[in-house]
C-alpha atoms as one frame of an Amber mdcrd trajectory, in Angstrom:
protein
   2.609  18.512  22.684   1.565  18.849  19.257  -2.165  19.032  18.500  -2.818
  16.949  15.554  -0.514  14.506  14.019  -1.703  12.048  10.586  -0.847   8.816
   9.986  -1.561   6.974   6.667  -0.854   3.300   6.085   1.417   2.573   2.307
  -1.291   2.100  -0.160  -1.041   5.784  -0.148   2.331   5.039  -2.043   4.573
   7.595   1.038   7.810   5.963   1.404   9.632   7.119   4.055  11.534  10.217
   2.590   8.196  11.380   1.671   6.777  10.841   5.270   9.256  12.757   7.379
   8.906  15.886   4.303   5.457  15.383   5.872   6.048  15.222   8.756   3.185
  11.956   9.017   4.031   8.489   9.917   2.906   5.154   7.936   2.152   2.011
   8.107   3.723  -0.776   5.948   0.590  -2.810   4.675   1.197  -6.770   3.998
   1.290  -9.017   0.969   1.019 -12.308   1.094   4.238 -13.435  -2.130   3.270
 -17.422  -2.609   2.231 -17.221   0.501   5.105 -15.460   2.947   4.369 -12.268
   4.122   6.037  -9.215   3.258   6.049  -5.465   4.375   6.028  -2.753   1.732
   9.042  -1.023   2.621  10.096  -2.867   5.882  10.519  -6.486   4.012   9.678
  -5.965   0.634  10.933  -2.942  -1.851   8.725  -1.993  -5.234  11.816  -3.374
  -7.562  11.830  -6.524  -5.457   7.827  -6.684  -5.388   7.516  -6.085  -9.710
  10.351  -8.481  -9.897   8.699 -11.203  -8.391   5.073 -10.046 -10.091   6.745
 -10.041 -13.727   8.481 -13.895 -12.129   4.880 -15.029 -11.832   4.727 -14.978
  -8.369   1.393 -15.197  -6.159   0.874 -11.521  -5.466  -2.063 -10.578  -2.488
  -2.768  -7.929   0.446  -4.185  -7.836   3.338  -4.789  -6.395   6.310  -2.861
  -4.862   8.969  -3.142  -6.819  12.062  -4.903  -4.620  14.741  -1.562  -4.692
  16.644  -0.142  -3.302  14.651  -2.881  -0.870  13.742  -2.505   0.295  17.830
   1.244   0.051  17.550   1.799   3.166  15.542  -1.099   4.856  17.143   0.095
   4.585  20.118   4.067   5.672  18.537   1.530   9.018  17.645   0.069   9.546
  20.317   3.316  10.669  21.846   3.793  13.342  20.684   0.051  14.531  18.661
  -3.079  15.354  21.187  -5.300  13.880  18.587  -4.871  11.900  15.422  -6.158
  11.571  12.183  -5.656   8.009  11.137  -5.938   7.586   6.786  -5.848   4.380
   5.365  -6.786   2.991   2.582 -10.571   3.645   1.303 -13.719   2.079   2.885
 -14.128   0.781  -0.570 -11.069  -0.759  -1.609 -10.450  -2.780   2.153 -12.167
  -3.669   4.849  -8.910  -1.637   6.358 -10.836   1.395   7.297 -13.706  -0.371
   8.940 -11.568  -2.117  11.290 -10.244   0.692  13.084 -13.055   2.259  13.509
 -13.961  -0.995  14.861 -10.617   0.002  17.361 -10.264   3.717  17.409 -13.887
   3.326  19.192 -12.765   1.699  22.704 -10.297   3.295  24.864  -7.559   4.958
  24.931  -8.318   5.737  21.287 -11.735   7.108  21.335 -11.947  11.167  20.733
  -7.996  10.879  20.378  -7.493   9.206  17.382 -10.018   9.603  14.365 -10.569
   7.300  11.321 -11.159   9.338   8.243 -12.737   7.964   5.476 -12.115   9.839
   2.630 -12.347   7.561  -0.017  -9.045   7.640  -1.456  -5.771   5.217  -2.427
  -2.340   6.013  -3.819  -2.048  10.060  -5.110  -5.592  10.980  -4.737  -4.868
  10.057  -1.112  -1.523  11.795  -0.995  -2.993  14.610  -2.124  -5.843  14.681
   0.447  -3.179  14.262   3.475  -1.204  17.606   2.208  -5.205  19.420   1.947
  -5.464  17.982   6.025  -2.243  18.943   6.670  -3.151  22.787   5.596  -6.175
  22.515   7.255  -4.019  21.355  10.603  -1.528  25.396   9.869  -5.092  26.992
   8.890  -6.376  25.616  12.884  -9.169  24.073  11.899  -9.927  21.501  14.963
  -8.721  17.340  14.725 -13.331  16.746  14.201 -13.960  20.042  11.514 -11.202
  18.279   8.568 -12.435  14.619   9.353 -15.813  16.224   8.185 -14.648  18.648
   5.427 -12.670  15.995   4.464 -14.947  12.959   4.417 -17.904  15.776   2.594
 -15.188  15.686  -0.102 -14.191  12.836  -0.603 -15.694  12.263  -4.308 -14.731
  14.905  -5.168 -11.191  13.000  -7.625 -10.724  10.875 -10.067  -7.742   9.357
 -11.619  -7.151   7.020 -14.759  -4.840   4.042 -15.470  -3.926   2.952 -18.462
  -2.453  -0.601 -18.275   0.625  -1.827 -20.751  -0.461  -5.458 -19.918  -3.732
  -7.816 -19.528  -1.855 -10.259 -17.279  -2.233  -8.911 -13.924  -5.993  -7.823
 -14.661  -6.266 -12.076 -15.654  -4.801 -13.203 -12.809  -6.738 -11.184 -10.077
  -9.731 -12.710 -11.719 -11.158  -9.528 -13.211 -10.580 -11.004 -17.036 -11.077
 -13.883 -18.365  -7.916 -16.015 -19.553  -9.830 -16.215 -23.164 -10.212 -11.977
 -22.731  -6.359 -11.777 -21.772  -5.222 -13.873 -24.892  -7.435 -12.258 -27.456
  -7.118  -8.100 -26.286  -2.756  -9.616 -26.580  -3.276 -10.343 -29.612  -5.098
  -6.967 -30.605  -2.707  -4.751 -28.596  -6.033  -3.945 -25.876  -4.738  -1.469
 -23.226  -7.511  -1.036 -21.121  -7.691   2.495 -19.189  -9.358   2.022 -15.679
 -11.125   4.756 -13.608 -10.756   4.240  -9.678 -13.481   5.862  -7.816 -13.821
   5.664  -4.084 -15.604   2.423  -4.069 -13.658   0.057  -7.068 -11.478  -0.029
  -9.969 -13.098  -0.164 -13.269 -12.083  -0.497 -16.784 -13.774   2.600 -19.012
 -12.051   1.903 -22.042 -10.526  -0.453 -24.477  -7.461   1.363 -26.708  -5.734
   0.205 -29.577  -1.771   0.590 -28.193  -0.953   2.042 -25.212  -0.282   6.358
 -27.078  -3.663   6.185 -27.582  -4.363   5.238 -23.989  -2.763   8.074 -22.490
  -4.066  10.070 -25.335  -8.307   9.408 -24.166  -7.095   9.878 -20.512  -5.830
  12.984 -21.071  -9.694  13.687 -22.871 -11.191  12.405 -20.351  -9.254  14.347
 -17.706 -10.282  17.248 -19.994 -13.687  16.398 -19.918 -14.799  16.206 -17.041
 -12.399  19.349 -15.553 -15.386  20.933 -18.046 -17.853  19.426 -16.823 -17.575
  17.378 -13.522 -15.189  19.932 -11.985 -15.959  23.012 -13.865 -16.750  25.289
 -10.872 -14.016  23.795  -9.167 -11.743  24.409 -12.207 -12.378  27.801 -13.037
 -11.682  28.862  -9.573  -8.434  27.272  -9.723  -8.879  24.572  -6.696  -7.940
  21.572  -8.611  -5.255  19.677  -8.488  -3.884  17.514 -10.747  -2.117  14.338
 -10.412  -0.367  11.542 -11.806   0.495   7.564 -10.985   2.641   5.489 -12.038
   3.764   1.865 -11.721   6.797   2.303 -14.411  10.029   3.497 -14.767  11.407
   6.707 -13.266  12.240   7.479 -16.894   9.026   6.912 -17.938   6.714   8.420
 -15.101   8.841  12.154 -15.687   8.161  11.722 -19.459   4.280  10.908 -18.935
   4.540  13.649 -15.744   5.598  16.006 -18.883   2.621  15.079 -21.467   0.222
  16.296 -18.905   1.683  19.379 -18.408   1.856  20.508 -21.849  -1.609  19.397
 -21.632  -2.569  21.419 -19.061  -0.215  24.459 -19.445   0.653  26.339 -16.463
  -0.260  24.166 -13.740   1.637  22.371 -11.154   1.284  18.167 -11.665   1.995
  16.470  -8.034   3.376  12.729  -9.516   3.680   9.885  -7.343   3.932   6.415
  -6.954   1.145   4.293  -7.694   0.427   2.609  -4.849   1.313  -1.492  -4.304
  -1.514  -2.751  -4.024  -3.287  -1.457  -7.189  -0.538  -2.486  -8.940  -0.993
  -5.983  -7.760  -4.091  -5.606 -11.231  -1.841  -2.879 -13.048   1.909  -4.998
 -12.765   4.081  -2.586 -14.155   4.442  -0.046 -16.885   0.873   1.397 -15.186
   0.259   5.329 -15.923  -2.541   7.783 -14.435  -3.620  10.215 -14.135  -6.562
  12.700 -12.598  -7.408  15.497 -10.521  -8.543  16.119  -6.766 -10.534  19.395
  -5.707  -9.388  21.208  -3.014 -11.614  21.307   0.308 -14.207  24.238   0.501
 -13.972  25.161   4.090 -17.164  25.858   5.629
């Protein structure tokens, strides 16, 4: 039996292909579309999600059932002595708190360690990769959880949104604001941190939104993350709900803006896409967790 395994949920944006490559398990998240329950990738593809969303369907997220969480834990514990469970950030969902309660009881107490990492989407993918590196380096599950939670806020991601429609549907802006913003070609830039998703800039056109995001990240690297950036301990991230062609083009724009740096590019999770809709592009960074 292997010592430590990793389980996450599909709010990470990790599909079955990447999950197999990383050697982890991913719990499909439930979505209610026109009051019918679907499970990400299992009974709901990204293509179907965006098709239904653009068609005007009511789309909402939901927490996984305790039974489904325990089932995937039980599967993982057949292979691993202990598992690190890394669900969506506790600041964005109650899933983490529910998992902590489940993990406090037998047979999971001491074997399932829930990590309140504060991440979602590509930043969560990067932190899972950090966890895998720490496992390879020989850290215990308890030490890894401590390290990851200590560095939960050492990241940032900006999201440029193509349309105000889905922010309006989610109640984040009023219909009047959405109508005026659409008329004026306003493209909001959102900032995702460990607790919330907030608007930080209103740009006239998407080209200006992309420019703002790149400059905002440059500023963060020169200030907030200066020490880690100087030490070469910052990973650049891209996230997207756009087409593969638009995503590839955006990733190349990031590489051009930050020469010599690799960019981890991934899908913007469907939970976030409920608010952004299709066509959103994101840029961010995550710092390498400092070892003890």
